[in-house]
Biopython code that builds the backbone (N, CA, C, O; Angstrom):
import numpy as np
from Bio.PDB.StructureBuilder import StructureBuilder

atoms = [
    (1, "MET", "N", (-19.019, 20.929, 1.080)),
    (1, "MET", "CA", (-17.610, 20.522, 1.090)),
    (1, "MET", "C", (-17.883, 19.278, 2.342)),
    (1, "MET", "O", (-18.762, 19.365, 3.199)),
    (2, "SER", "N", (-16.881, 18.103, 2.200)),
    (2, "SER", "CA", (-16.735, 16.884, 2.760)),
    (2, "SER", "C", (-16.072, 17.521, 4.747)),
    (2, "SER", "O", (-15.305, 18.411, 5.116)),
    (3, "ALA", "N", (-16.957, 16.398, 5.533)),
    (3, "ALA", "CA", (-16.392, 16.579, 6.933)),
    (3, "ALA", "C", (-14.570, 16.088, 6.588)),
    (3, "ALA", "O", (-13.828, 16.766, 7.298)),
    (4, "GLY", "N", (-14.028, 15.391, 5.951)),
    (4, "GLY", "CA", (-12.734, 15.174, 5.789)),
    (4, "GLY", "C", (-11.724, 16.123, 5.343)),
    (4, "GLY", "O", (-10.539, 16.047, 5.668)),
    (5, "LYS", "N", (-12.380, 17.300, 4.351)),
    (5, "LYS", "CA", (-11.633, 18.495, 3.717)),
    (5, "LYS", "C", (-11.780, 19.291, 5.082)),
    (5, "LYS", "O", (-10.830, 19.435, 5.852)),
    (6, "ILE", "N", (-12.677, 19.646, 5.249)),
    (6, "ILE", "CA", (-12.670, 20.281, 6.762)),
    (6, "ILE", "C", (-11.646, 20.105, 7.455)),
    (6, "ILE", "O", (-10.786, 20.970, 7.620)),
    (7, "LEU", "N", (-11.615, 18.737, 8.039)),
    (7, "LEU", "CA", (-10.562, 18.299, 9.455)),
    (7, "LEU", "C", (-8.875, 18.386, 8.509)),
    (7, "LEU", "O", (-7.935, 19.012, 8.999)),
    (8, "ILE", "N", (-8.828, 18.101, 7.975)),
    (8, "ILE", "CA", (-7.507, 18.260, 7.139)),
    (8, "ILE", "C", (-7.376, 20.125, 7.207)),
    (8, "ILE", "O", (-6.393, 20.611, 7.768)),
    (9, "GLY", "N", (-8.200, 20.826, 6.732)),
    (9, "GLY", "CA", (-7.507, 21.928, 6.523)),
    (9, "GLY", "C", (-7.642, 22.833, 7.870)),
    (9, "GLY", "O", (-7.000, 23.882, 7.918)),
    (10, "PHE", "N", (-8.598, 22.384, 9.142)),
    (10, "PHE", "CA", (-8.429, 22.790, 10.471)),
    (10, "PHE", "C", (-6.998, 21.865, 10.996)),
    (10, "PHE", "O", (-6.470, 22.302, 12.019)),
    (11, "VAL", "N", (-6.591, 21.083, 10.591)),
    (11, "VAL", "CA", (-5.200, 20.251, 11.115)),
    (11, "VAL", "C", (-3.954, 21.177, 10.665)),
    (11, "VAL", "O", (-3.032, 21.647, 11.333)),
    (12, "ILE", "N", (-4.263, 21.267, 9.289)),
    (12, "ILE", "CA", (-3.161, 21.922, 8.521)),
    (12, "ILE", "C", (-3.283, 23.423, 9.552)),
    (12, "ILE", "O", (-2.373, 23.409, 10.381)),
    (13, "ALA", "N", (-3.919, 24.308, 9.642)),
    (13, "ALA", "CA", (-4.121, 25.531, 9.593)),
    (13, "ALA", "C", (-3.593, 25.676, 11.216)),
    (13, "ALA", "O", (-2.899, 26.639, 11.542)),
    (14, "LEU", "N", (-3.987, 24.631, 12.192)),
    (14, "LEU", "CA", (-3.287, 24.239, 13.360)),
    (14, "LEU", "C", (-1.875, 24.440, 13.651)),
    (14, "LEU", "O", (-1.290, 25.148, 14.472)),
    (15, "ALA", "N", (-1.405, 23.453, 12.566)),
    (15, "ALA", "CA", (-0.373, 23.011, 12.816)),
    (15, "ALA", "C", (0.753, 24.193, 12.224)),
    (15, "ALA", "O", (1.891, 24.288, 12.682)),
    (16, "THR", "N", (0.146, 25.181, 10.983)),
    (16, "THR", "CA", (1.052, 26.297, 10.715)),
    (16, "THR", "C", (0.601, 27.121, 11.840)),
    (16, "THR", "O", (1.700, 27.404, 12.317)),
    (17, "GLY", "N", (-0.219, 27.675, 12.557)),
    (17, "GLY", "CA", (-0.087, 28.487, 13.710)),
    (17, "GLY", "C", (0.633, 27.961, 14.987)),
    (17, "GLY", "O", (0.889, 28.840, 15.809)),
    (18, "ALA", "N", (1.007, 26.690, 15.308)),
    (18, "ALA", "CA", (1.733, 26.570, 16.120)),
    (18, "ALA", "C", (3.286, 26.599, 15.781)),
    (18, "ALA", "O", (4.275, 26.799, 16.487)),
    (19, "VAL", "N", (3.143, 26.361, 14.620)),
    (19, "VAL", "CA", (4.842, 26.268, 13.909)),
    (19, "VAL", "C", (5.357, 27.841, 14.089)),
    (19, "VAL", "O", (6.419, 28.101, 14.656)),
    (20, "LEU", "N", (4.377, 28.970, 13.477)),
    (20, "LEU", "CA", (4.841, 30.144, 13.637)),
    (20, "LEU", "C", (4.984, 30.822, 15.029)),
    (20, "LEU", "O", (5.837, 31.617, 15.425)),
    (21, "GLY", "N", (4.012, 30.337, 15.599)),
    (21, "GLY", "CA", (3.881, 30.781, 17.111)),
    (21, "GLY", "C", (5.439, 30.303, 17.810)),
    (21, "GLY", "O", (6.095, 30.988, 18.594)),
    (22, "VAL", "N", (5.711, 29.282, 17.416)),
    (22, "VAL", "CA", (6.921, 28.667, 18.110)),
    (22, "VAL", "C", (8.624, 29.341, 17.539)),
    (22, "VAL", "O", (9.616, 29.602, 18.219)),
    (23, "LEU", "N", (8.422, 29.441, 16.212)),
    (23, "LEU", "CA", (9.425, 29.986, 15.376)),
    (23, "LEU", "C", (9.411, 31.532, 15.575)),
    (23, "LEU", "O", (10.391, 32.128, 15.126)),
    (24, "TYR", "N", (8.359, 32.324, 16.236)),
    (24, "TYR", "CA", (8.916, 33.721, 16.525)),
    (24, "TYR", "C", (8.820, 33.794, 17.757)),
    (24, "TYR", "O", (8.628, 34.951, 18.130)),
    (25, "ALA", "N", (8.889, 32.784, 18.847)),
    (25, "ALA", "CA", (9.128, 33.014, 20.455)),
    (25, "ALA", "C", (10.565, 33.415, 20.515)),
    (25, "ALA", "O", (11.452, 33.250, 19.677)),
    (26, "PRO", "N", (10.599, 33.996, 21.728)),
    (26, "PRO", "CA", (11.988, 34.574, 21.814)),
    (26, "PRO", "C", (12.737, 33.277, 22.755)),
    (26, "PRO", "O", (13.219, 33.542, 23.857)),
    (27, "ASP", "N", (12.772, 31.886, 22.201)),
    (27, "ASP", "CA", (13.730, 31.102, 22.820)),
    (27, "ASP", "C", (15.018, 30.628, 21.829)),
    (27, "ASP", "O", (15.020, 30.642, 20.598)),
    (28, "LYS", "N", (16.048, 30.228, 22.678)),
    (28, "LYS", "CA", (17.013, 30.041, 21.426)),
    (28, "LYS", "C", (16.901, 28.762, 21.130)),
    (28, "LYS", "O", (16.433, 27.877, 21.846)),
    (29, "GLY", "N", (17.521, 28.636, 19.619)),
    (29, "GLY", "CA", (17.164, 27.804, 18.988)),
    (29, "GLY", "C", (16.972, 26.043, 18.987)),
    (29, "GLY", "O", (16.320, 25.342, 18.213)),
    (30, "SER", "N", (17.828, 25.653, 20.193)),
    (30, "SER", "CA", (17.731, 24.158, 20.767)),
    (30, "SER", "C", (16.134, 24.459, 21.277)),
    (30, "SER", "O", (15.314, 23.968, 20.501)),
    (31, "THR", "N", (15.624, 25.078, 22.281)),
    (31, "THR", "CA", (14.536, 25.251, 22.983)),
    (31, "THR", "C", (13.547, 25.045, 21.898)),
    (31, "THR", "O", (12.640, 24.212, 21.921)),
    (32, "THR", "N", (13.845, 25.996, 20.820)),
    (32, "THR", "CA", (12.495, 26.104, 19.730)),
    (32, "THR", "C", (12.580, 24.609, 18.828)),
    (32, "THR", "O", (11.506, 24.109, 18.494)),
    (33, "ARG", "N", (13.757, 23.972, 18.479)),
    (33, "ARG", "CA", (13.327, 22.789, 18.353)),
    (33, "ARG", "C", (12.629, 21.333, 18.718)),
    (33, "ARG", "O", (12.001, 20.479, 18.093)),
    (34, "LYS", "N", (13.150, 21.552, 20.266)),
    (34, "LYS", "CA", (12.726, 21.094, 21.153)),
    (34, "LYS", "C", (11.033, 20.946, 20.857)),
    (34, "LYS", "O", (10.437, 19.907, 20.570)),
    (35, "LYS", "N", (10.490, 22.248, 21.014)),
    (35, "LYS", "CA", (9.114, 22.724, 20.996)),
    (35, "LYS", "C", (8.468, 21.782, 19.930)),
    (35, "LYS", "O", (7.682, 20.856, 20.129)),
    (36, "LEU", "N", (8.984, 22.236, 18.754)),
    (36, "LEU", "CA", (8.852, 22.189, 17.393)),
    (36, "LEU", "C", (8.614, 20.453, 16.974)),
    (36, "LEU", "O", (7.779, 19.937, 16.231)),
    (37, "SER", "N", (9.590, 19.917, 17.691)),
    (37, "SER", "CA", (9.561, 18.181, 17.880)),
    (37, "SER", "C", (8.392, 17.689, 18.469)),
    (37, "SER", "O", (7.803, 16.706, 18.018)),
    (38, "LYS", "N", (7.835, 18.638, 19.952)),
    (38, "LYS", "CA", (7.038, 17.895, 20.665)),
    (38, "LYS", "C", (5.781, 18.123, 20.350)),
    (38, "LYS", "O", (4.891, 17.348, 20.698)),
    (39, "GLU", "N", (5.533, 19.319, 19.585)),
    (39, "GLU", "CA", (4.194, 19.590, 19.090)),
    (39, "GLU", "C", (3.732, 18.990, 17.829)),
    (39, "GLU", "O", (2.563, 18.747, 17.531)),
    (40, "GLY", "N", (5.248, 18.687, 16.813)),
    (40, "GLY", "CA", (4.893, 17.944, 15.789)),
    (40, "GLY", "C", (4.228, 16.664, 16.158)),
    (40, "GLY", "O", (3.174, 16.316, 15.627)),
    (41, "THR", "N", (5.039, 15.737, 17.361)),
    (41, "THR", "CA", (4.433, 14.595, 17.624)),
    (41, "THR", "C", (3.022, 14.648, 17.917)),
    (41, "THR", "O", (2.154, 13.880, 17.500)),
    (42, "ARG", "N", (2.888, 15.666, 18.700)),
    (42, "ARG", "CA", (1.388, 15.977, 19.322)),
    (42, "ARG", "C", (0.360, 15.832, 18.215)),
    (42, "ARG", "O", (-0.528, 14.979, 18.214)),
    (43, "TYR", "N", (0.592, 16.874, 17.137)),
    (43, "TYR", "CA", (-0.260, 16.898, 16.153)),
    (43, "TYR", "C", (-0.180, 15.668, 15.290)),
    (43, "TYR", "O", (-1.278, 15.114, 15.247)),
    (44, "MET", "N", (0.695, 15.088, 14.626)),
    (44, "MET", "CA", (0.909, 13.620, 14.095)),
    (44, "MET", "C", (0.097, 12.634, 15.062)),
    (44, "MET", "O", (-0.202, 11.592, 14.477)),
    (45, "GLY", "N", (-0.339, 12.696, 16.403)),
    (45, "GLY", "CA", (-1.128, 11.860, 17.123)),
    (45, "GLY", "C", (-2.332, 12.242, 16.646)),
    (45, "GLY", "O", (-3.015, 11.312, 16.218)),
    (46, "ALA", "N", (-2.786, 13.279, 16.591)),
    (46, "ALA", "CA", (-4.311, 14.219, 16.520)),
    (46, "ALA", "C", (-4.920, 13.102, 15.046)),
    (46, "ALA", "O", (-5.850, 12.308, 14.903)),
    (47, "VAL", "N", (-3.689, 13.660, 14.094)),
    (47, "VAL", "CA", (-3.731, 13.392, 12.485)),
    (47, "VAL", "C", (-3.857, 11.625, 12.655)),
    (47, "VAL", "O", (-4.812, 11.178, 12.019)),
    (48, "THR", "N", (-3.360, 10.986, 13.116)),
    (48, "THR", "CA", (-3.338, 9.476, 13.289)),
    (48, "THR", "C", (-4.797, 9.207, 13.861)),
    (48, "THR", "O", (-5.622, 8.460, 13.337)),
    (49, "SER", "N", (-4.948, 9.839, 14.862)),
    (49, "SER", "CA", (-6.208, 9.471, 15.419)),
    (49, "SER", "C", (-7.760, 9.736, 14.764)),
    (49, "SER", "O", (-8.849, 9.266, 15.092)),
    (50, "ALA", "N", (-7.373, 10.710, 13.681)),
    (50, "ALA", "CA", (-8.583, 11.709, 12.521)),
    (50, "ALA", "C", (-8.615, 10.500, 11.666)),
    (50, "ALA", "O", (-9.602, 9.788, 11.480)),
    (51, "ALA", "N", (-7.329, 10.327, 11.122)),
    (51, "ALA", "CA", (-7.311, 8.896, 9.902)),
    (51, "ALA", "C", (-8.220, 7.628, 10.518)),
    (51, "ALA", "O", (-9.257, 7.106, 10.107)),
    (52, "ASP", "N", (-7.468, 7.394, 11.556)),
    (52, "ASP", "CA", (-8.341, 5.902, 12.147)),
    (52, "ASP", "C", (-9.826, 6.402, 11.902)),
    (52, "ASP", "O", (-10.625, 6.040, 11.038)),
    (53, "GLU", "N", (-9.940, 7.185, 12.749)),
    (53, "GLU", "CA", (-11.718, 7.142, 12.631)),
    (53, "GLU", "C", (-12.327, 7.380, 11.261)),
    (53, "GLU", "O", (-13.395, 6.872, 10.921)),
    (54, "ALA", "N", (-11.420, 8.370, 10.301)),
    (54, "ALA", "CA", (-11.980, 8.311, 8.989)),
    (54, "ALA", "C", (-12.106, 6.637, 8.668)),
    (54, "ALA", "O", (-13.225, 6.134, 8.559)),
    (55, "VAL", "N", (-11.126, 5.988, 8.556)),
    (55, "VAL", "CA", (-10.716, 4.706, 7.943)),
    (55, "VAL", "C", (-12.109, 3.514, 8.284)),
    (55, "VAL", "O", (-12.654, 2.648, 7.601)),
    (56, "ALA", "N", (-12.312, 4.058, 9.797)),
    (56, "ALA", "CA", (-13.335, 3.227, 10.288)),
    (56, "ALA", "C", (-14.691, 3.326, 10.333)),
    (56, "ALA", "O", (-15.539, 2.546, 10.767)),
    (57, "THR", "N", (-14.793, 4.649, 9.703)),
    (57, "THR", "CA", (-16.400, 5.353, 8.974)),
    (57, "THR", "C", (-16.424, 4.584, 8.016)),
    (57, "THR", "O", (-17.239, 3.661, 8.009)),
    (58, "LEU", "N", (-15.437, 4.796, 6.853)),
    (58, "LEU", "CA", (-15.323, 4.224, 5.718)),
    (58, "LEU", "C", (-15.418, 2.982, 5.601)),
    (58, "LEU", "O", (-16.146, 2.623, 4.675)),
    (59, "GLU", "N", (-14.817, 1.969, 6.369)),
    (59, "GLU", "CA", (-15.149, 0.339, 6.253)),
    (59, "GLU", "C", (-16.378, 0.139, 6.726)),
    (59, "GLU", "O", (-16.964, -0.782, 6.157)),
    (60, "GLU", "N", (-17.129, 0.821, 7.787)),
    (60, "GLU", "CA", (-18.559, 0.776, 7.949)),
    (60, "GLU", "C", (-19.474, 0.900, 7.118)),
    (60, "GLU", "O", (-20.487, 0.204, 7.044)),
    (61, "LYS", "N", (-19.056, 2.131, 6.192)),
    (61, "LYS", "CA", (-20.103, 2.087, 5.337)),
    (61, "LYS", "C", (-19.819, 1.116, 4.018)),
    (61, "LYS", "O", (-20.699, 0.859, 3.197)),
    (62, "VAL", "N", (-18.568, 0.656, 3.947)),
    (62, "VAL", "CA", (-18.282, -0.427, 2.782)),
    (62, "VAL", "C", (-19.051, -1.431, 2.884)),
    (62, "VAL", "O", (-19.681, -1.806, 1.895)),
    (63, "ASP", "N", (-19.164, -2.083, 4.111)),
    (63, "ASP", "CA", (-19.866, -3.278, 4.979)),
    (63, "ASP", "C", (-21.419, -3.118, 4.653)),
    (63, "ASP", "O", (-22.282, -3.918, 4.289)),
    (64, "ASN", "N", (-21.416, -1.697, 4.946)),
    (64, "ASN", "CA", (-23.274, -1.846, 4.880)),
    (64, "ASN", "C", (-24.022, -1.561, 3.136)),
    (64, "ASN", "O", (-25.161, -1.863, 2.781)),
    (65, "VAL", "N", (-23.091, -0.995, 2.430)),
    (65, "VAL", "CA", (-23.152, -1.184, 0.891)),
    (65, "VAL", "C", (-23.055, -2.717, 0.647)),
    (65, "VAL", "O", (-24.055, -3.343, 0.295)),
    (66, "THR", "N", (-22.072, -3.210, 0.798)),
    (66, "THR", "CA", (-21.875, -4.579, 0.659)),
    (66, "THR", "C", (-23.121, -5.425, 0.991)),
    (66, "THR", "O", (-23.695, -6.115, 0.149)),
    (67, "GLU", "N", (-23.492, -5.321, 2.268)),
    (67, "GLU", "CA", (-24.969, -6.117, 2.782)),
    (67, "GLU", "C", (-26.174, -5.856, 1.920)),
    (67, "GLU", "O", (-26.984, -6.746, 1.662)),
    (68, "SER", "N", (-26.281, -4.618, 1.475)),
    (68, "SER", "CA", (-27.418, -3.922, 0.798)),
    (68, "SER", "C", (-27.266, -4.450, -0.573)),
    (68, "SER", "O", (-28.302, -4.928, -1.036)),
    (69, "VAL", "N", (-26.137, -4.481, -1.395)),
    (69, "VAL", "CA", (-25.896, -5.214, -2.735)),
    (69, "VAL", "C", (-26.371, -6.920, -2.506)),
    (69, "VAL", "O", (-27.175, -7.478, -3.252)),
    (70, "VAL", "N", (-25.756, -7.533, -1.432)),
    (70, "VAL", "CA", (-25.823, -8.771, -1.430)),
    (70, "VAL", "C", (-27.342, -9.206, -1.387)),
    (70, "VAL", "O", (-27.783, -10.051, -2.167)),
    (71, "GLY", "N", (-28.276, -8.450, -0.235)),
    (71, "GLY", "CA", (-29.599, -8.469, 0.010)),
    (71, "GLY", "C", (-30.527, -8.034, -1.643)),
    (71, "GLY", "O", (-31.509, -8.633, -2.082)),
    (72, "LEU", "N", (-30.077, -7.270, -2.046)),
    (72, "LEU", "CA", (-30.333, -6.667, -3.388)),
    (72, "LEU", "C", (-30.547, -8.133, -4.211)),
    (72, "LEU", "O", (-31.552, -8.761, -4.542)),
    (73, "SER", "N", (-29.122, -8.354, -4.368)),
    (73, "SER", "CA", (-28.757, -9.519, -5.725)),
    (73, "SER", "C", (-29.783, -10.685, -5.118)),
    (73, "SER", "O", (-30.619, -11.074, -5.934)),
    (74, "ASP", "N", (-29.832, -11.289, -3.805)),
    (74, "ASP", "CA", (-30.564, -12.239, -3.710)),
    (74, "ASP", "C", (-32.198, -12.021, -3.820)),
    (74, "ASP", "O", (-32.894, -13.020, -4.000)),
    (75, "LYS", "N", (-32.733, -10.888, -3.727)),
    (75, "LYS", "CA", (-34.171, -10.294, -3.977)),
    (75, "LYS", "C", (-34.482, -10.752, -5.399)),
    (75, "LYS", "O", (-35.443, -11.419, -5.783)),
    (76, "VAL", "N", (-33.211, -10.129, -6.265)),
    (76, "VAL", "CA", (-33.767, -10.125, -7.882)),
    (76, "VAL", "C", (-33.187, -11.947, -8.463)),
    (76, "VAL", "O", (-33.408, -12.420, -9.577)),
    (77, "LEU", "N", (-32.597, -12.494, -7.559)),
    (77, "LEU", "CA", (-32.241, -13.810, -7.964)),
    (77, "LEU", "C", (-33.621, -14.482, -7.747)),
    (77, "LEU", "O", (-34.105, -15.187, -8.632)),
    (78, "ASP", "N", (-34.285, -14.252, -6.509)),
    (78, "ASP", "CA", (-35.673, -14.863, -6.092)),
    (78, "ASP", "C", (-36.641, -14.447, -6.918)),
    (78, "ASP", "O", (-37.519, -15.283, -7.135)),
    (79, "VAL", "N", (-36.765, -13.212, -7.544)),
    (79, "VAL", "CA", (-37.707, -12.920, -8.620)),
    (79, "VAL", "C", (-37.379, -13.352, -9.806)),
    (79, "VAL", "O", (-38.308, -13.467, -10.606)),
    (80, "VAL", "N", (-36.353, -13.617, -10.143)),
    (80, "VAL", "CA", (-36.019, -14.182, -11.820)),
    (80, "VAL", "C", (-36.544, -15.836, -11.494)),
    (80, "VAL", "O", (-37.171, -16.605, -12.221)),
    (81, "ASP", "N", (-36.215, -15.952, -10.633)),
    (81, "ASP", "CA", (-36.638, -17.567, -10.331)),
    (81, "ASP", "C", (-38.072, -17.718, -10.358)),
    (81, "ASP", "O", (-38.565, -18.557, -11.112)),
    (82, "SER", "N", (-38.746, -17.049, -9.670)),
    (82, "SER", "CA", (-40.384, -16.780, -9.741)),
    (82, "SER", "C", (-41.027, -16.770, -11.173)),
    (82, "SER", "O", (-41.939, -17.425, -11.677)),
    (83, "LEU", "N", (-40.182, -15.750, -11.648)),
    (83, "LEU", "CA", (-40.856, -15.567, -13.128)),
    (83, "LEU", "C", (-40.796, -16.445, -14.007)),
    (83, "LEU", "O", (-41.742, -16.847, -14.685)),
    (84, "THR", "N", (-39.405, -16.887, -14.065)),
    (84, "THR", "CA", (-38.930, -18.640, -14.746)),
    (84, "THR", "C", (-39.278, -19.417, -14.317)),
    (84, "THR", "O", (-38.968, -20.422, -14.957)),
    (85, "GLY", "N", (-40.054, -19.702, -13.143)),
    (85, "GLY", "CA", (-40.716, -21.241, -12.660)),
    (85, "GLY", "C", (-39.219, -22.121, -11.982)),
    (85, "GLY", "O", (-39.354, -23.185, -11.377)),
    (86, "ASN", "N", (-38.435, -21.750, -12.110)),
    (86, "ASN", "CA", (-37.189, -22.345, -11.277)),
    (86, "ASN", "C", (-37.585, -21.939, -10.035)),
    (86, "ASN", "O", (-37.942, -20.765, -9.933)),
    (87, "VAL", "N", (-37.610, -22.759, -8.903)),
    (87, "VAL", "CA", (-37.915, -22.646, -7.730)),
    (87, "VAL", "C", (-36.363, -23.304, -6.815)),
    (87, "VAL", "O", (-36.554, -23.994, -5.814)),
    (88, "PRO", "N", (-35.228, -23.070, -7.179)),
    (88, "PRO", "CA", (-34.353, -23.758, -6.473)),
    (88, "PRO", "C", (-34.398, -23.525, -4.661)),
    (88, "PRO", "O", (-35.138, -22.740, -4.066)),
    (89, "GLU", "N", (-33.452, -24.388, -4.093)),
    (89, "GLU", "CA", (-33.332, -24.489, -2.507)),
    (89, "GLU", "C", (-32.504, -22.849, -2.127)),
    (89, "GLU", "O", (-32.930, -22.004, -1.339)),
    (90, "LYS", "N", (-31.698, -22.799, -2.657)),
    (90, "LYS", "CA", (-30.884, -21.404, -2.413)),
    (90, "LYS", "C", (-29.940, -21.202, -3.225)),
    (90, "LYS", "O", (-29.356, -22.134, -3.777)),
    (91, "HIS", "N", (-29.631, -19.872, -3.431)),
    (91, "HIS", "CA", (-28.484, -19.488, -4.383)),
    (91, "HIS", "C", (-27.338, -19.489, -3.666)),
    (91, "HIS", "O", (-27.448, -19.274, -2.459)),
    (92, "THR", "N", (-26.209, -19.691, -4.145)),
    (92, "THR", "CA", (-24.811, -19.809, -3.749)),
    (92, "THR", "C", (-24.377, -18.274, -4.016)),
    (92, "THR", "O", (-24.635, -17.565, -4.989)),
    (93, "ARG", "N", (-23.751, -18.028, -3.026)),
    (93, "ARG", "CA", (-23.453, -16.438, -2.991)),
    (93, "ARG", "C", (-21.861, -16.273, -3.350)),
    (93, "ARG", "O", (-20.987, -16.520, -2.519)),
    (94, "ARG", "N", (-21.573, -15.805, -4.749)),
    (94, "ARG", "CA", (-20.366, -15.510, -5.301)),
    (94, "ARG", "C", (-19.622, -14.485, -4.176)),
    (94, "ARG", "O", (-20.111, -13.433, -3.765)),
    (95, "ALA", "N", (-18.623, -14.923, -3.876)),
    (95, "ALA", "CA", (-17.271, -14.002, -3.109)),
    (95, "ALA", "C", (-16.949, -13.024, -3.937)),
    (95, "ALA", "O", (-16.044, -12.241, -3.647)),
]
sb = StructureBuilder()
sb.init_structure("model")
sb.init_model(0)
sb.init_chain("A")
sb.init_seg("    ")
for serial, (resi, resn, name, xyz) in enumerate(atoms, 1):
    if name == "N":
        sb.init_residue(resn, " ", resi, " ")
    sb.init_atom(name, np.array(xyz, "f"), 0.0, 1.0, " ", f" {name:<3s}", serial, name[0])
structure = sb.get_structure()
C-alpha cells in the first residue's frame, strides 16, 4: 500500500472521529457548528499541507526521471554516432 493511500486513510479516519466526537458532545447546536467549522478548517490545512508535500515529492521524482532519460538519450546518441562513424560536435536536445 502506498504512503499516499495510508495518509489519505488516516486523514479520513481522523476527520470522521472528530466529527462524531463533536456531534455527540453535549453542546447546543450553534456551539457544535462552530466547533465543526474550526475542526474542518484545521483538517483542511493538514490535508492541503500533505497534498503540497506529495506534489513536491512527485515533481522531484519527475525531474529526476527526466534528467536520467536525457542523459541516457545522450549516451545512446553517442554510441550510435560512434558505430556509424559520425562524430558531431553535440546533439541538440529536443524539448
